[in-house]
C-alpha positions in Angstrom: 7.0 9.1 5.7 10.0 7.6 3.9 10.4 6.9 0.1 9.6 3.2 0.4 6.1 3.9 1.9 5.4 6.4 -0.8 6.4 3.9 -3.5 4.1 1.3 -2.0 1.3 3.9 -2.0 1.8 4.8 -5.5 2.2 1.3 -6.7 -1.0 0.2 -5.0 -3.0 3.1 -6.5 -1.6 2.5 -9.9 -2.1 -1.3 -9.8 -5.7 -1.1 -8.5 -6.5 1.6 -11.1 -5.1 -0.3 -14.0 -6.7 -3.6 -12.8 -10.1 -1.9 -12.6 -9.7 -0.5 -16.1 -8.6 -4.0 -17.5 -11.4 -5.8 -15.7 -13.9 -3.4 -17.0 -12.7 -3.4 -20.7 -11.0 -6.5 -22.0 -8.8 -8.8 -20.0 -10.7 -9.7 -16.8 -8.4 -12.2 -15.2 -5.4 -9.9 -15.5 -7.5 -7.0 -14.2 -8.5 -9.0 -11.1 -4.8 -10.0 -10.5 -3.6 -6.3 -10.7 -6.5 -5.1 -8.3 -5.3 -7.9 -5.9 -1.8 -6.8 -6.2 -2.9 -3.1 -5.6 -4.8 -4.2 -2.4 -1.7 -6.0 -1.2 0.4 -3.0 -1.8 -2.0 -0.8 0.2 -2.1 -3.1 3.1 1.7 -3.1 3.2 1.5 0.8 3.2 -0.9 0.8 6.1 1.3 -1.6 8.0 4.4 0.7 7.4 2.3 3.7 8.5 1.3 2.0 11.7 4.8 0.9 12.6 6.1 4.4 12.0 3.2 5.8 14.2 4.0 3.4 17.1 7.7 4.1 16.8 7.0 7.8 16.9 4.7 7.2 20.0 7.5 5.3 21.8 10.0 8.0 20.9 7.7 10.7 22.4 7.1 8.7 25.5 10.8 8.3 26.1 10.7 4.4 26.2 13.9 2.6 25.5 12.4 -0.1 23.6 
């Protein structure tokens, strides 16, 4: 896992947590927007992990491309 994937993971967790806090306490619309951004970051993280896994599987099989 590279640094970019870790950054997306941390950003997703932070945005979702901050959004949940804001939605529950004071500013509902900002909280919902932050939770949405957090989920998008998590989807991008999962995409990166899937691409890395399939790349590793190709490397293990000895395929050229």
